[in-house]
C-alpha positions in Angstrom: -4.3 -24.8 -10.3 -5.8 -22.1 -8.4 -4.0 -18.9 -8.0 -3.5 -20.0 -4.2 -1.8 -23.2 -5.6 0.2 -21.1 -7.9 1.3 -19.1 -5.3 2.3 -22.0 -3.1 3.9 -23.8 -5.9 6.3 -20.5 -6.8 7.2 -20.1 -3.2 8.5 -23.2 -2.8 10.0 -23.4 -6.1 12.2 -20.4 -4.7 12.8 -21.5 -1.1 13.9 -24.9 -2.3 16.4 -23.4 -4.9 17.5 -20.9 -2.3 16.5 -18.1 -4.9 15.4 -16.1 -2.1 15.6 -16.2 2.0 12.2 -15.4 2.9 8.9 -15.1 0.9 6.0 -12.7 2.2 2.8 -13.5 1.2 -0.6 -13.9 3.1 -2.0 -16.1 5.6 -5.5 -16.6 7.3 -6.2 -14.1 10.2 -7.1 -14.8 13.9 -10.7 -13.8 13.0 -13.3 -14.4 10.3 -12.7 -12.5 6.9 -9.0 -11.7 7.6 -5.5 -12.3 6.4 -2.4 -11.3 7.8 1.4 -11.1 6.5 3.1 -14.5 6.3 7.0 -14.7 6.3 7.9 -17.8 5.0 11.3 -19.1 5.3 11.2 -22.8 4.8 9.3 -24.6 2.0 7.6 -26.7 4.7 5.6 -23.7 5.4 4.3 -22.5 2.3 0.8 -24.4 2.4 0.1 -21.8 5.3 -0.1 -19.2 1.9 -3.5 -18.0 1.0 -5.0 -15.9 -1.5 -8.3 -14.2 -1.0 -10.8 -11.3 -1.0 -9.3 -10.3 2.5 -5.5 -10.0 1.5 -5.4 -6.0 2.2 -1.7 -5.2 3.4 0.7 -3.7 1.0 3.5 -6.5 1.5 6.2 -4.1 0.2 6.0 -2.2 3.4 8.1 -4.9 4.9 10.8 -4.7 2.0 12.9 -1.5 3.0 15.6 -3.0 5.5 15.1 -6.5 4.7 18.4 -8.4 4.5 18.9 -11.1 1.8 17.0 -11.9 -1.5 13.4 -11.7 -0.9 10.5 -12.8 -2.7 7.2 -10.5 -2.4 3.5 -11.0 -3.7 1.9 -7.9 -5.1 -1.4 -7.0 -6.1 -1.5 -3.7 -8.8 -1.4 -1.0 -6.3 1.2 -2.9 -4.3 3.4 -2.9 -7.6 3.2 0.9 -8.2 4.1 1.4 -4.6 7.3 -1.0 -5.1 8.1 1.1 -8.4 8.2 4.3 -6.3 10.2 2.5 -3.7 12.9 1.6 -5.9 12.5 4.9 -8.1 13.3 6.3 -4.3 16.3 4.1 -3.8 14.7 2.2 -0.7 14.3 -1.1 -2.4 17.2 -2.7 -4.6 15.2 -4.2 -7.5 18.1 -7.0 -8.0 17.3 -8.2 -4.0 13.3 -9.0 -4.6 11.7 -11.8 -6.9 8.2 -10.1 -7.5 5.1 -12.5 -8.1 2.2 -10.2 -9.3 -1.1 -11.8 -8.9 -3.9 -10.4 -10.8 -6.4 -8.8 -8.4 -10.4 -8.5 -8.8 -10.5 -6.2 -5.5 -10.7 -6.5 -2.0 -13.4 -6.7 0.4 -13.6 -3.6 3.1 -12.5 -4.6 6.7 -15.8 -3.0 8.4 -15.8 -1.2 11.2 -13.4 -1.9 14.1 -14.9 -4.7 16.5 -17.9 -4.9 14.3 -19.3 -8.8 13.6 -21.3 -7.3 10.3 -19.7 -8.2 7.3 -19.3 -6.0 4.5 -19.3 -8.2 1.1 -18.7 -5.1 -1.1 -15.8 -4.0 -2.9 -13.5 -1.5 -1.3 -13.8 2.1 -2.2 -10.4 2.4 -3.3 -10.6 -0.9 -5.3 -13.4 0.8 -7.5 -11.1 3.8 -8.6 -8.4 1.1 -9.5 -6.0 2.0 -11.8 -3.9 -1.2 -12.2 -5.1 -5.2 -11.6 -1.7 -6.1 -12.0 1.5 -5.2 -11.0 3.9 -3.2 -13.1 6.9 -4.8 -12.0 7.2 -8.8 -12.0 9.1 -11.8 -12.2 6.3 -14.3 -12.1 2.6 -13.3 -12.8 -0.6 -15.0 -11.6 -3.5 -14.7 -13.6 -6.8 -14.9 -12.2 -9.4 -13.8 -14.6 -10.6 -11.7 -11.9 -9.6 -8.3 -13.6 -12.4 -5.4 -13.6 -12.8 -2.2 -15.5 -10.5 0.3 -14.3 -10.9 3.8 -12.8 -14.4 2.9 -12.3 -17.0 4.0 -9.4 -15.6 7.2 -7.9 -17.4 8.2 -5.3 -18.7 11.6 -4.2 -15.9 14.4 -2.6 -16.7 16.3 0.5 -16.9 19.3 1.4 -13.8 21.1 3.8 -16.4 20.7 6.8 -17.2 17.2 6.2 -13.5 16.5 5.9 -13.0 18.5 9.5 -15.6 16.2 11.0 -13.9 13.2 9.9 -10.4 14.1 10.9 -12.3 15.4 14.4 -12.5 11.4 14.6 -8.9 10.5 14.4 -7.1 9.1 17.5 -3.6 10.1 16.1 -2.7 6.3 16.6 -0.4 6.4 13.6 -1.7 3.4 11.9 -1.8 5.3 8.5 2.0 5.9 8.9 2.7 2.5 10.3 1.1 0.7 7.5 2.2 2.8 4.4 5.0 1.4 2.4 5.7 5.1 1.4 6.2 6.6 4.8 9.7 5.5 5.7 11.2 8.5 7.2 13.5 7.8 10.1 12.5 10.9 11.8 8.7 11.6 11.0 7.5 15.1 10.8 4.2 14.1 12.4 5.6 11.9 15.0 9.2 13.5 16.0 11.0 16.7 17.1 12.6 17.8 14.0 10.8 19.3 12.7 8.1 19.7 15.5 4.9 20.4 13.1 2.3 18.5 15.1 2.7 18.6 18.9 2.4 15.1 20.8 -0.4 16.4 23.3 -3.1 15.3 20.3 -5.0 18.9 20.5 -7.9 19.1 18.7 -6.9 22.2 16.4 -3.6 20.3 15.1 -5.6 17.2 13.9 -6.3 18.9 10.2 -2.8 19.8 9.9 -1.6 16.2 10.9 -3.7 15.0 7.9 -3.1 17.6 5.4 0.8 17.8 6.3 0.7 14.0 5.3 -1.5 14.2 2.3 1.0 16.8 0.7 4.0 14.1 1.9 1.9 11.7 -0.4 1.4 14.0 -3.1 2.1 12.3 -6.3 3.5 9.3 -4.6 0.5 7.5 -3.3 -0.4 4.0 -4.9 -3.9 4.4 -3.6 -3.6 0.8 -2.2 -5.7 1.5 1.0 -3.3 0.2 3.4 -3.8 3.5 5.6 -7.5 3.6 5.2 -8.1 0.0 6.5 -5.8 0.0 9.3 -7.6 3.3 10.5 -9.5 2.4 13.3 -12.0 5.5 12.7 -12.2 4.2 9.1 -11.4 7.9 7.7 -11.6 7.7 4.0 -7.9 8.6 3.7 -7.2 7.1 0.4 -10.2 9.4 -1.5 -8.0 12.4 0.1 -5.0 11.3 -1.9 -6.6 10.4 -4.7 -8.0 13.8 -4.9 -4.5 15.3 -4.5 -2.9 12.7 -7.2 -5.6 14.0 -9.7 -4.2 17.7 -9.1 -1.0 16.5 -9.2 -1.3 15.0 -12.7 -3.6 17.9 -13.9 -1.1 20.3 -13.0 2.1 18.7 -13.7 1.4 15.7 -16.1 2.4 13.1 -13.3 1.1 10.1 -12.6 2.5 7.3 -10.3 4.0 4.7 -12.6 4.3 6.7 -16.1 7.1 7.6 -17.8 6.8 11.3 -17.0 6.9 10.1 -13.3 10.2 8.4 -14.1 11.7 11.7 -15.6 10.4 13.5 -12.5 11.6 11.2 -9.8 15.5 11.7 -12.1 14.9 15.5 -11.6 14.4 15.2 -8.0 17.5 13.3 -7.3 19.7 15.1 -9.3 18.6 18.0 -7.0 19.7 16.0 -4.0 16.5 15.5 -2.5 16.4 11.8 -2.8 19.7 10.0 -2.3 21.5 8.9 -5.3 
């Protein structure tokens, strides 16, 4: 049985036994070499579920605020984000059924509106730290696991980063696609505080990206959702990886580690995260 067939079988069983009210997976996209989130609420719909190298979204983005019991398909990096969401009290572990699939990496989407395929491995997948989610109720082994933490690309100078930031259109796709950007009042798009104006001034673009990078410090699972949603293809995951490395070096903290759980506990005790 293929991974895709196994996913369909698990989803069908969960829905038929009413163990979940909805199963979140992937279905084929409307254009070639793409997939999109698929919310399955009836067992008759499970044949639309797919699994391939175009399953790019981090589906844990949709868990916060969902009602009832939810089944969700996760890759390794998605599972790290889920662990952080649970630690930050945004998702109730008892209300989700996690289907973890062994991931060998995904293909990058290529430039927006381009017909040229890119059959390589997405850059953030070359730095992958976890092929399988650390949290799961069912696991699907594909044999596609790859060596972890290899293929780290070159970093860029401050001038090169600023050049990348200047291509930003402030569309907020990076924020909208990230499971860990759940603030009801965003400091980068709201007025409390008003850190960046709504005028889209060029001089504020670096502020926008650096403030968001600090917000993600030690929290980013490096799933690449922000980077792949970005129409300018700014290498955001590379920036967040660099900051994660600094956090790990200075604080001994890495996402999903025992030390990470201890630090989240300290933050909760201080009242920064609701208990």
